[in-house]
C-alpha positions as protocol buffer text, in pm:
chain_id: "A"
residue {
  index: 1
  type: MET
  ca { x: 330 y: -836 z: -442 }
}
residue {
  index: 2
  type: PHE
  ca { x: 372 y: -671 z: -107 }
}
residue {
  index: 3
  type: GLN
  ca { x: 145 y: -779 z: 180 }
}
residue {
  index: 4
  type: PHE
  ca { x: 135 y: -648 z: 531 }
}
residue {
  index: 5
  type: ARG
  ca { x: -84 y: -759 z: 818 }
}
residue {
  index: 6
  type: LYS
  ca { x: -199 y: -602 z: 1142 }
}
residue {
  index: 7
  type: ALA
  ca { x: -214 y: -813 z: 1457 }
}
residue {
  index: 8
  type: ALA
  ca { x: -465 y: -825 z: 1741 }
}
residue {
  index: 9
  type: LEU
  ca { x: -568 y: -490 z: 1882 }
}
residue {
  index: 10
  type: ALA
  ca { x: -436 y: -569 z: 2231 }
}
residue {
  index: 11
  type: GLY
  ca { x: -90 y: -436 z: 2143 }
}
residue {
  index: 12
  type: LEU
  ca { x: -206 y: -163 z: 1905 }
}
residue {
  index: 13
  type: VAL
  ca { x: -45 y: 177 z: 1946 }
}
residue {
  index: 14
  type: VAL
  ca { x: -228 y: 482 z: 1815 }
}
residue {
  index: 15
  type: LEU
  ca { x: -40 y: 812 z: 1824 }
}
residue {
  index: 16
  type: ALA
  ca { x: -136 y: 1120 z: 1629 }
}
residue {
  index: 17
  type: GLY
  ca { x: -335 y: 918 z: 1380 }
}
residue {
  index: 18
  type: VAL
  ca { x: -66 y: 655 z: 1329 }
}
residue {
  index: 19
  type: VAL
  ca { x: -126 y: 282 z: 1367 }
}
residue {
  index: 20
  type: SER
  ca { x: 184 y: 87 z: 1465 }
}
residue {
  index: 21
  type: CYS
  ca { x: 246 y: -285 z: 1443 }
}
residue {
  index: 22
  type: SER
  ca { x: 546 y: -508 z: 1422 }
}
residue {
  index: 23
  type: VAL
  ca { x: 572 y: -698 z: 1095 }
}
residue {
  index: 24
  type: PRO
  ca { x: 837 y: -969 z: 1091 }
}
residue {
  index: 25
  type: MET
  ca { x: 987 y: -1056 z: 754 }
}
residue {
  index: 26
  type: ASN
  ca { x: 779 y: -1375 z: 730 }
}
residue {
  index: 27
  type: GLY
  ca { x: 467 y: -1163 z: 690 }
}
residue {
  index: 28
  type: ARG
  ca { x: 298 y: -1246 z: 1021 }
}
residue {
  index: 29
  type: ALA
  ca { x: 234 y: -945 z: 1240 }
}
residue {
  index: 30
  type: SER
  ca { x: 282 y: -913 z: 1612 }
}
residue {
  index: 31
  type: PRO
  ca { x: 180 y: -622 z: 1834 }
}
residue {
  index: 32
  type: ALA
  ca { x: 416 y: -330 z: 1878 }
}
residue {
  index: 33
  type: SER
  ca { x: 606 y: -366 z: 2204 }
}
residue {
  index: 34
  type: ALA
  ca { x: 585 y: -6 z: 2325 }
}
residue {
  index: 35
  type: PRO
  ca { x: 494 y: 337 z: 2196 }
}
residue {
  index: 36
  type: PRO
  ca { x: 779 y: 557 z: 2072 }
}
residue {
  index: 37
  type: ALA
  ca { x: 924 y: 804 z: 2320 }
}
residue {
  index: 38
  type: ALA
  ca { x: 785 y: 1101 z: 2126 }
}
residue {
  index: 39
  type: PRO
  ca { x: 512 y: 1122 z: 1862 }
}
residue {
  index: 40
  type: ARG
  ca { x: 644 y: 1080 z: 1509 }
}
residue {
  index: 41
  type: ALA
  ca { x: 566 y: 1318 z: 1229 }
}
residue {
  index: 42
  type: THR
  ca { x: 254 y: 1202 z: 1051 }
}
residue {
  index: 43
  type: HIS
  ca { x: 325 y: 1346 z: 707 }
}
residue {
  index: 44
  type: GLY
  ca { x: -39 y: 1454 z: 681 }
}
residue {
  index: 45
  type: SER
  ca { x: -209 y: 1136 z: 803 }
}
residue {
  index: 46
  type: LYS
  ca { x: -560 y: 1212 z: 921 }
}
residue {
  index: 47
  type: VAL
  ca { x: -738 y: 895 z: 1037 }
}
residue {
  index: 48
  type: ASP
  ca { x: -721 y: 783 z: 1401 }
}
residue {
  index: 49
  type: THR
  ca { x: -734 y: 414 z: 1312 }
}
residue {
  index: 50
  type: LEU
  ca { x: -726 y: 231 z: 983 }
}
residue {
  index: 51
  type: ALA
  ca { x: -1072 y: 94 z: 1071 }
}
residue {
  index: 52
  type: ASP
  ca { x: -1195 y: 437 z: 957 }
}
residue {
  index: 53
  type: VAL
  ca { x: -1040 y: 402 z: 610 }
}
residue {
  index: 54
  type: GLN
  ca { x: -1281 y: 405 z: 316 }
}
residue {
  index: 55
  type: VAL
  ca { x: -1257 y: 301 z: -50 }
}
residue {
  index: 56
  type: GLY
  ca { x: -1079 y: 580 z: -237 }
}
residue {
  index: 57
  type: ASP
  ca { x: -858 y: 682 z: 59 }
}
residue {
  index: 58
  type: CYS
  ca { x: -483 y: 669 z: 3 }
}
residue {
  index: 59
  type: LEU
  ca { x: -216 y: 529 z: 235 }
}
residue {
  index: 60
  type: GLU
  ca { x: 139 y: 632 z: 303 }
}
residue {
  index: 61
  type: PHE
  ca { x: 420 y: 454 z: 484 }
}
residue {
  index: 62
  type: LEU
  ca { x: 525 y: 645 z: 793 }
}
residue {
  index: 63
  type: ASP
  ca { x: 794 y: 407 z: 914 }
}
residue {
  index: 64
  type: ARG
  ca { x: 958 y: 125 z: 718 }
}
residue {
  index: 65
  type: GLY
  ca { x: 1170 y: -74 z: 960 }
}
residue {
  index: 66
  type: PRO
  ca { x: 1235 y: -441 z: 881 }
}
residue {
  index: 67
  type: ALA
  ca { x: 1025 y: -543 z: 1182 }
}
residue {
  index: 68
  type: ASP
  ca { x: 783 y: -247 z: 1203 }
}
residue {
  index: 69
  type: VAL
  ca { x: 570 y: -88 z: 933 }
}
residue {
  index: 70
  type: GLU
  ca { x: 346 y: 208 z: 1013 }
}
residue {
  index: 71
  type: VAL
  ca { x: 88 y: 339 z: 769 }
}
residue {
  index: 72
  type: GLY
  ca { x: -156 y: 628 z: 772 }
}
residue {
  index: 73
  type: THR
  ca { x: -390 y: 804 z: 535 }
}
residue {
  index: 74
  type: ILE
  ca { x: -297 y: 1099 z: 319 }
}
residue {
  index: 75
  type: ALA
  ca { x: -443 y: 1294 z: 27 }
}
residue {
  index: 76
  type: CYS
  ca { x: -408 y: 1089 z: -292 }
}
residue {
  index: 77
  type: THR
  ca { x: -240 y: 1384 z: -466 }
}
residue {
  index: 78
  type: GLN
  ca { x: 58 y: 1376 z: -229 }
}
residue {
  index: 79
  type: PRO
  ca { x: 379 y: 1203 z: -347 }
}
residue {
  index: 80
  type: ALA
  ca { x: 385 y: 983 z: -34 }
}
residue {
  index: 81
  type: ALA
  ca { x: 43 y: 835 z: -124 }
}
residue {
  index: 82
  type: VAL
  ca { x: 164 y: 502 z: -262 }
}
residue {
  index: 83
  type: TYR
  ca { x: -159 y: 301 z: -237 }
}
residue {
  index: 84
  type: GLU
  ca { x: -528 y: 370 z: -289 }
}
residue {
  index: 85
  type: VAL
  ca { x: -787 y: 158 z: -107 }
}
residue {
  index: 86
  type: ALA
  ca { x: -987 y: -23 z: -377 }
}
residue {
  index: 87
  type: VAL
  ca { x: -1190 y: -261 z: -160 }
}
residue {
  index: 88
  type: LYS
  ca { x: -1255 y: -293 z: 213 }
}
residue {
  index: 89
  type: LEU
  ca { x: -1358 y: -645 z: 316 }
}
residue {
  index: 90
  type: PRO
  ca { x: -1508 y: -733 z: 657 }
}
residue {
  index: 91
  type: SER
  ca { x: -1264 y: -1006 z: 764 }
}
residue {
  index: 92
  type: PRO
  ca { x: -885 y: -1043 z: 776 }
}
residue {
  index: 93
  type: GLY
  ca { x: -891 y: -1369 z: 580 }
}
residue {
  index: 94
  type: ALA
  ca { x: -1099 y: -1231 z: 293 }
}
residue {
  index: 95
  type: LYS
  ca { x: -958 y: -1252 z: -60 }
}
residue {
  index: 96
  type: CYS
  ca { x: -924 y: -950 z: -287 }
}
residue {
  index: 97
  type: PRO
  ca { x: -1087 y: -957 z: -633 }
}
residue {
  index: 98
  type: SER
  ca { x: -752 y: -1054 z: -790 }
}
residue {
  index: 99
  type: ASP
  ca { x: -394 y: -1127 z: -686 }
}
residue {
  index: 100
  type: ARG
  ca { x: -280 y: -794 z: -833 }
}
residue {
  index: 101
  type: TYR
  ca { x: -400 y: -606 z: -524 }
}
residue {
  index: 102
  type: ASP
  ca { x: -163 y: -565 z: -233 }
}
residue {
  index: 103
  type: THR
  ca { x: -334 y: -627 z: 100 }
}
residue {
  index: 104
  type: TYR
  ca { x: -345 y: -491 z: 450 }
}
residue {
  index: 105
  type: GLN
  ca { x: -512 y: -725 z: 700 }
}
residue {
  index: 106
  type: GLN
  ca { x: -608 y: -636 z: 1056 }
}
residue {
  index: 107
  type: THR
  ca { x: -733 y: -869 z: 1330 }
}
residue {
  index: 108
  type: GLY
  ca { x: -874 y: -794 z: 1672 }
}
residue {
  index: 109
  type: ARG
  ca { x: -1166 y: -570 z: 1759 }
}
residue {
  index: 110
  type: ASP
  ca { x: -1177 y: -404 z: 1416 }
}
residue {
  index: 111
  type: GLU
  ca { x: -1112 y: -686 z: 1169 }
}
residue {
  index: 112
  type: PHE
  ca { x: -1087 y: -620 z: 798 }
}
residue {
  index: 113
  type: THR
  ca { x: -882 y: -659 z: 481 }
}
residue {
  index: 114
  type: LEU
  ca { x: -791 y: -365 z: 259 }
}
residue {
  index: 115
  type: CYS
  ca { x: -727 y: -441 z: -108 }
}
residue {
  index: 116
  type: LEU
  ca { x: -480 y: -181 z: -229 }
}
residue {
  index: 117
  type: MET
  ca { x: -398 y: -63 z: -578 }
}
residue {
  index: 118
  type: LEU
  ca { x: -96 y: 137 z: -679 }
}
residue {
  index: 119
  type: ASN
  ca { x: -171 y: 510 z: -675 }
}
residue {
  index: 120
  type: ALA
  ca { x: 37 y: 628 z: -970 }
}
residue {
  index: 121
  type: LYS
  ca { x: 42 y: 823 z: -1293 }
}
residue {
  index: 122
  type: PRO
  ca { x: 262 y: 776 z: -1601 }
}
residue {
  index: 123
  type: GLY
  ca { x: 621 y: 872 z: -1527 }
}
residue {
  index: 124
  type: ASP
  ca { x: 602 y: 797 z: -1153 }
}
residue {
  index: 125
  type: CYS
  ca { x: 912 y: 609 z: -1038 }
}
residue {
  index: 126
  type: PHE
  ca { x: 945 y: 361 z: -752 }
}
residue {
  index: 127
  type: VAL
  ca { x: 1193 y: 152 z: -559 }
}
residue {
  index: 128
  type: GLY
  ca { x: 1078 y: -173 z: -402 }
}
residue {
  index: 129
  type: LEU
  ca { x: 773 y: -210 z: -622 }
}
residue {
  index: 130
  type: LEU
  ca { x: 860 y: -539 z: -788 }
}
residue {
  index: 131
  type: ALA
  ca { x: 1063 y: -685 z: -501 }
}
residue {
  index: 132
  type: GLY
  ca { x: 1040 y: -480 z: -184 }
}
residue {
  index: 133
  type: ALA
  ca { x: 1035 y: -629 z: 164 }
}
residue {
  index: 134
  type: THR
  ca { x: 874 y: -320 z: 320 }
}
residue {
  index: 135
  type: GLY
  ca { x: 663 y: -202 z: 28 }
}
residue {
  index: 136
  type: PRO
  ca { x: 715 y: 39 z: -258 }
}
residue {
  index: 137
  type: GLU
  ca { x: 837 y: 394 z: -226 }
}
residue {
  index: 138
  type: ARG
  ca { x: 790 y: 671 z: -484 }
}
residue {
  index: 139
  type: THR
  ca { x: 1128 y: 826 z: -560 }
}
residue {
  index: 140
  type: ASP
  ca { x: 1326 y: 1042 z: -799 }
}
residue {
  index: 141
  type: CYS
  ca { x: 1356 y: 858 z: -1132 }
}
residue {
  index: 142
  type: ALA
  ca { x: 1735 y: 878 z: -1120 }
}
residue {
  index: 143
  type: LYS
  ca { x: 1724 y: 645 z: -815 }
}
residue {
  index: 144
  type: ALA
  ca { x: 1431 y: 428 z: -926 }
}
residue {
  index: 145
  type: ASP
  ca { x: 1411 y: 64 z: -1027 }
}
residue {
  index: 146
  type: ASP
  ca { x: 1062 y: 78 z: -1175 }
}
residue {
  index: 147
  type: VAL
  ca { x: 864 y: 333 z: -1375 }
}
residue {
  index: 148
  type: VAL
  ca { x: 492 y: 356 z: -1447 }
}
residue {
  index: 149
  type: THR
  ca { x: 463 y: 369 z: -1825 }
}
residue {
  index: 150
  type: THR
  ca { x: 85 y: 378 z: -1870 }
}
residue {
  index: 151
  type: VAL
  ca { x: -230 y: 421 z: -1661 }
}
residue {
  index: 152
  type: ILE
  ca { x: -568 y: 338 z: -1811 }
}
residue {
  index: 153
  type: PRO
  ca { x: -827 y: 477 z: -1568 }
}
residue {
  index: 154
  type: ASP
  ca { x: -1142 y: 307 z: -1700 }
}
residue {
  index: 155
  type: ARG
  ca { x: -1032 y: -44 z: -1794 }
}
residue {
  index: 156
  type: ALA
  ca { x: -893 y: -346 z: -1609 }
}
residue {
  index: 157
  type: ASP
  ca { x: -700 y: -537 z: -1875 }
}
residue {
  index: 158
  type: GLU
  ca { x: -338 y: -646 z: -1839 }
}
residue {
  index: 159
  type: HIS
  ca { x: -324 y: -700 z: -2215 }
}
residue {
  index: 160
  type: ALA
  ca { x: -369 y: -324 z: -2258 }
}
residue {
  index: 161
  type: CYS
  ca { x: -6 y: -282 z: -2146 }
}
residue {
  index: 162
  type: ARG
  ca { x: 270 y: -303 z: -2407 }
}
residue {
  index: 163
  type: PRO
  ca { x: 402 y: -655 z: -2471 }
}
residue {
  index: 164
  type: GLY
  ca { x: 695 y: -727 z: -2239 }
}
residue {
  index: 165
  type: THR
  ca { x: 570 y: -501 z: -1958 }
}
residue {
  index: 166
  type: GLU
  ca { x: 729 y: -639 z: -1639 }
}
residue {
  index: 167
  type: LEU
  ca { x: 429 y: -573 z: -1417 }
}
residue {
  index: 168
  type: PRO
  ca { x: 88 y: -521 z: -1576 }
}
residue {
  index: 169
  type: LEU
  ca { x: -156 y: -447 z: -1293 }
}
residue {
  index: 170
  type: ALA
  ca { x: -526 y: -482 z: -1376 }
}
residue {
  index: 171
  type: TYR
  ca { x: -755 y: -375 z: -1092 }
}
residue {
  index: 172
  type: PRO
  ca { x: -1119 y: -469 z: -1174 }
}
residue {
  index: 173
  type: VAL
  ca { x: -1267 y: -305 z: -862 }
}
residue {
  index: 174
  type: PRO
  ca { x: -1387 y: -39 z: -814 }
}
residue {
  index: 175
  type: ALA
  ca { x: -1568 y: -49 z: -1148 }
}
residue {
  index: 176
  type: PRO
  ca { x: -1492 y: 24 z: -1426 }
}
residue {
  index: 177
  type: GLY
  ca { x: -1142 y: -69 z: -1313 }
}
residue {
  index: 178
  type: ARG
  ca { x: -790 y: 59 z: -1370 }
}
residue {
  index: 179
  type: THR
  ca { x: -479 y: -73 z: -1540 }
}
residue {
  index: 180
  type: VAL
  ca { x: -130 y: 35 z: -1435 }
}
residue {
  index: 181
  type: CYS
  ca { x: 165 y: -73 z: -1652 }
}
residue {
  index: 182
  type: VAL
  ca { x: 502 y: -84 z: -1475 }
}
residue {
  index: 183
  type: GLY
  ca { x: 838 y: -142 z: -1642 }
}
residue {
  index: 184
  type: ARG
  ca { x: 1199 y: -164 z: -1527 }
}
residue {
  index: 185
  type: GLN
  ca { x: 1377 y: 170 z: -1524 }
}
residue {
  index: 186
  type: GLN
  ca { x: 1628 y: 191 z: -1807 }
}
residue {
  index: 187
  type: SER
  ca { x: 1978 y: 260 z: -1677 }
}
residue {
  index: 188
  type: GLY
  ca { x: 2130 y: 545 z: -1862 }
}
């Protein structure tokens, strides 16, 4: 599962509602070295810092460089809304309710861990979901590796997915839970 971390606030860059940090491939974050020359498009992001994020908010990736990942919030109905915040924990070392959640961890003045669940509906297609270095991206199904086959909105049970499902995701929190069944895209 994808995990990204936010480093100490000393090097934090906030521009137009975007939080920037450098994320080396080993998963440890370091502060961004300098703000970009001009503000980047925010694709609808509307929170000044991720410390303001609440359970039920959705996140989008604004920049996916190998050493820099920027995220912001966006309406959950938007195609760029890849993750929904399921749990917000008060420390960066806190553990999510299960290993099926992806995590965002921030240290510094505003320390927290976000437990993230895939924001998807049946038929949504992704690249980088099962093995992505910079996180999943919703895409056209003709270009996708993975497809969401089933979403059960009121039950967290991996066994509810069809046998052989490559990635059954059971999210027990928030109650009553959610199950997302992801399979490999069939090449045609």
